[in-house]
BAVEXMAR-75100 format. One record per residue (C-alpha): chain; x, y, z; residue in three letters; residue number from 1. Coordinates in steps of 0.001 Angstrom, whole numbers, plus 500000, padded with zeros to 6 digits. Example, Ala and Ser with C-alpha at 12.3 -4.5 7.8 and 13.67 -1.06 7.14 Angstrom:
BEGIN
  ch      c1      c2      c3   aa    i
   A  512300  495500  507800  Ala    1
   A  513670  498940  507140  Ser    2
end
This chain:
BEGIN
  ch      c1      c2      c3   aa    i
   A  500000  500000  500000  Met    1
   A  501532  503246  498864  Ala    2
   A  501456  506327  501009  Asn    3
   A  499132  508765  499385  Arg    4
   A  499546  512441  500118  Pro    5
   A  496763  513834  502259  Thr    6
   A  494746  516231  500156  Pro    7
   A  494312  519755  501461  Lys    8
   A  490867  520218  502850  Ala    9
   A  490538  523816  501653  Val   10
   A  493063  526235  500252  Asp   11
   A  493122  530012  500617  Ala   12
   A  491687  530552  497132  Ala   13
   A  488673  528439  498031  Thr   14
   A  487954  530481  501146  Ile   15
   A  488290  533762  499279  Ser   16
   A  485648  532516  496831  Ala   17
   A  483306  531396  499640  Cys   18
   A  480126  533493  499611  Ala   19
   A  479552  532998  503336  Cys   20
   A  483087  534064  504275  Phe   21
   A  482934  537145  502053  Gln   22
   A  479488  538209  503314  Val   23
   A  480486  537757  506963  Arg   24
   A  483692  539739  506416  Thr   25
   A  481780  542506  504640  Ala   26
   A  479071  542499  507322  Ala   27
   A  481620  542945  510111  Arg   28
   A  483362  545740  508207  Thr   29
   A  480117  547544  507390  Ile   30
   A  478883  547091  510973  Thr   31
   A  482087  548674  512294  Asp   32
   A  481632  551584  509848  Phe   33
   A  478052  552232  511029  Tyr   34
   A  478965  551738  514707  Asp   35
   A  481670  554410  514373  Glu   36
   A  479155  556816  512848  Ser   37
   A  476599  556136  515589  Leu   38
   A  479149  556178  518444  Ala   39
   A  478275  559726  519590  Pro   40
   A  474682  558567  520192  Ser   41
   A  475764  555650  522371  Gly   42
   A  473938  553188  520102  Leu   43
   A  475296  550435  517913  Arg   44
   A  473775  549774  514492  Ile   45
   A  472010  546648  515773  Thr   46
   A  470352  548702  518512  Gln   47
   A  469425  551450  516046  Phe   48
   A  467850  548839  513757  Ala   49
   A  465827  547418  516650  Ile   50
   A  464532  550846  517668  Leu   51
   A  463689  551755  514057  Ala   52
   A  461901  548446  513508  Thr   53
   A  459866  548769  516700  Ile   54
   A  458902  552289  515648  Glu   55
   A  457826  550995  512230  Arg   56
   A  455878  548006  513579  Leu   57
   A  454487  549591  516744  Gly   58
   A  453849  547113  519547  Gln   59
   A  455627  543915  518546  Val   60
   A  456452  540585  520143  Thr   61
   A  460044  539573  520696  Met   62
   A  459624  536717  518186  Asn   63
   A  458081  538985  515522  Glu   64
   A  460908  541469  515945  Leu   65
   A  463536  538716  515775  Ala   66
   A  461933  537340  512605  Gly   67
   A  461735  540762  510976  Asp   68
   A  465415  541436  511702  Leu   69
   A  466609  537908  510919  Gly   70
   A  467950  537349  514428  Leu   71
   A  467513  534386  516742  Asp   72
   A  465599  534792  520001  Ala   73
   A  468658  534601  522284  Ser   74
   A  470464  537315  520310  Thr   75
   A  467330  539449  520425  Met   76
   A  467024  539065  524212  Thr   77
   A  470693  540020  524750  Arg   78
   A  470403  543042  522438  Thr   79
   A  467072  544328  523776  Val   80
   A  468179  544068  527427  Gly   81
   A  470401  547171  527417  Pro   82
   A  467746  549114  525469  Leu   83
   A  465192  548237  528125  Glu   84
   A  467631  549125  530951  Ser   85
   A  468259  552507  529292  Ala   86
   A  464511  553165  529179  Gly   87
   A  464384  553188  525368  Leu   88
   A  462135  550138  525056  Val   89
   A  459389  548820  527293  Ser   90
   A  459115  545022  527480  Val   91
   A  455963  543583  529007  Lys   92
   A  454119  540253  528959  Pro   93
   A  451379  540140  526326  Ala   94
   A  447820  540436  527617  Ala   95
   A  446797  537310  525693  Ser   96
   A  449685  535109  526863  Asp   97
   A  452020  536057  529716  Lys   98
   A  454808  533920  528186  Arg   99
   A  454953  536216  525148  Ile  100
   A  456949  539418  525576  Arg  101
   A  455837  542543  523716  Glu  102
   A  458058  545524  523021  Leu  103
   A  457100  549157  522615  Val  104
   A  459308  552147  521960  Leu  105
   A  459206  554582  524889  Thr  106
   A  459110  558362  524484  Ala  107
   A  462806  558372  525425  Lys  108
   A  463413  555716  522755  Gly  109
   A  461640  557803  520101  Arg  110
   A  463753  560821  521051  Arg  111
   A  466957  558749  520936  Lys  112
   A  466025  557325  517525  Leu  113
   A  465214  560777  516149  Ala  114
   A  468429  562169  517618  Gly  115
   A  470711  559640  515955  Cys  116
   A  468888  559365  512624  Ser  117
   A  471188  562006  511113  Glu  118
   A  474242  559980  512150  Gln  119
   A  472716  556909  510504  Trp  120
   A  471967  558917  507339  Lys  121
   A  475580  560127  507347  Ala  122
   A  476781  556505  507574  Ala  123
   A  474514  555552  504665  Gln  124
   A  475850  558419  502571  Glu  125
   A  479443  557735  503644  Gly  126
   A  479197  554112  502549  Leu  127
   A  477512  555159  499286  Arg  128
   A  480379  557570  498578  Gln  129
   A  483076  555030  499410  Arg  130
   A  481750  552213  497253  Ile  131
   A  479850  554221  494642  Gly  132
   A  476132  554728  494257  Ser  133
   A  475625  551906  491763  Gly  134
   A  477443  549346  493907  Arg  135
   A  475615  550580  497021  Phe  136
   A  472232  550130  495326  Asn  137
   A  473225  546694  494002  Arg  138
   A  474436  545681  497463  Leu  139
   A  471069  546547  499008  Ile  140
   A  469158  544852  496194  Glu  141
   A  471370  541759  496039  Asp  142
   A  471437  541165  499792  Met  143
   A  467647  541507  499894  Gly  144
   A  467309  538970  497082  Ala  145
   A  469698  536539  498792  Val  146
   A  467814  536831  502080  Thr  147
   A  464474  536260  500380  Thr  148
   A  465754  533264  498406  Ala  149
   A  467263  531576  501441  Leu  150
   A  464294  532260  503721  Arg  151
   A  461967  530723  501115  Glu  152
   A  463989  527516  501303  Arg  153
   A  463058  526914  504972  Arg  154
end
């Protein structure tokens, strides 16, 4: 029996062509960019997105919010906790089922969201300028299409 060389599992070129690796790398980089822009407000982009989504949906359950944002329940609980502690979000048991938690934006949360919206808009425009308007628009469109396609598969 001849000794066969062990094949490489994955080489660097394979990883650089991996859609998941590239998207996760881009997501971390873009998140850092937005977090830097929002830093003066004390919010991170994930927190801003939660506040904006609650404002858009009104009273919403934790599971509905998690589904809308594409987050799992444990991530949602960890992210909402500091927002609740800061008085930006009110979390209460649902009237229909005490096991279900409903979230509502507080007056303080609405003020915070309004106050940092300009910083978010500046991040949007800054990213658009750095990567070009066409690429920015394609990024938004393509990521939406990918999300829709993969969610439909479930």
